[in-house]
N, C-alpha and C positions, 0 to 999 in steps of 0.2 A: 191624415193632417192637410193634404191639398185640399180636400173637401170644403174644410174649416176654412181654411185660407180664402178659395172664392168667394165661400159666402158672405165673409167678412169685407172682403172687397167689394163684392155686390153691394150689399145695406150701405157702405160709405161711400159709393159712388151716386147708392141712390139719395142721401142725403146729402151730397153737394149739390143735384139736380134740385133738392126739394126747396132748395133756399139761392136760389137762383134768383137775382135781381130783387132781393129782401135788403132793405137799406139799413145799416149798424144799428143806429137806432132804434128799430124794430128786431134786431138779432137779439139785441138786450135788453127788450122790455120783457117784461113779467107782466102775462095775463093772470086777470082778475081769478082765482082758483088754483092758481098753480104756484110752485115756489122756485123755479127756475127759469131757463128761459135756453131761446135756440143756440147762443153762442156759449155758453156755458155746457151744453150737450156736446155738441162737436168738442171740447176741450176732456170732457168726463170719458167719454170714448177712449179715447186715447191715453190718457192717463192709467185707467181701468186694463187694459190690455198691457201697459207696461210695467204695471204691478201683476199683474197674475202669471203673466210669461217669464217676465226679465227679473223682476224681484225675488220674485219664489223660485228661480232656477240659479240664483246667485251670479246672475250677471248683470252686468253692465247697463240699464237703459239707455234707448236711443235717444229721450228727449230730458230734460234737467230735471233733477229732484224738488225743485222748485214748481214747477209746471205740475208736475205727480201729484205733490202733495195739497195743492190749490185745488184740483180739481179730483182727487181721488173719492170715492164712495165715502159720504156722509156731512160732503160739503156743500154748498151754496155759494151760488153770484154774491162774491163780493165789493164789486164793483164795476165798473164799465168796461168792458173790452175794446179797444179803440180798433180801426181798420187795420192796421198793420200788425197787431196783435193776433186778430182774427184770420187775416192770409196768412199767416205762419199757421192756424192751427189748422187750416183748409189743407195745407202743404202736407201736413205733419199726418192726418188724415188717413193718404194713401203710402205714403212714404215709408211710414212705421210698418205697414203690413209689407210691403215689397221688401223693407230688412227684416222682417220676423221670418218673410218667406225663404230668402240667403239665410241667415241664423239658424234656419230650424234644419239645414242640410249640412250644416258644423259641428251637431253635437255639442252645442254650448246649453244646452240644457238638459244634460245628461244627470246633472245634479239636484235635477227637480225634489221641491221638498213640500208632500205631500199636505194638504191643510183641508178643513172644513170652511165653508161661506159664511160667516155670521148673519150675511142679508138672504140668506137662502138655506135654512134649516133643511140638514139631511145630504146635501151635497158637497162631495166631498172630491178632490181636484187630486188626483195621485200622480199626473204627470203632465208634459208638456200638451200631450192631443188632448188628455181632459181639457185644460186649459184654454187649447184654441177653439173646440166644441163649446166652453160654456162662454169664452169672448165672439164668437157667432151669434148665440142666445139672446148674451146681454146688448151688443148694438143693434140686435133686431128689436128688443123690446124699446129701445133708443130710439130706432126710427119712428117707431107707434107713437112713443111719446112725443115727439117731433112735429108728427104730422097733426097731433091735438095742438100742440102749443099754435103751429102757423095758422090753423084753424082758428084760434081764438083770440091772432090779433086783430084780425076782421079787416084782410087787407084790402 
């Protein structure tokens, strides 16, 4: 589990560095050929981890259900994410992983319900360790996607 958490944390720190100095307007811009933006990607990886790790174990997520439902898989940017809201997402990027690391030591995920990922046919998450491994993979995908978004913004 620790290795997966370290990978997630590393990917998220990379993401924070990637967007350093980019204006909130550019973070919200959807470049031609894309269907979301950098700001949405930040919120999405946070929401996805909360669903895969907390909700699927019957544990209370660290962030609000409103945020989770607004940025979960299958959603798209619905409007402008302002500076204040984005700062919250930046804080959640690492604080949710710190809390996940703490919570993983307390057995709150022992009632994890195995399920198949609709977006990834053939992938079944059987327990919290599988979920953490998948989150590290998913976050890595979004790092790559964010790098492509940043290049497309022509900063």
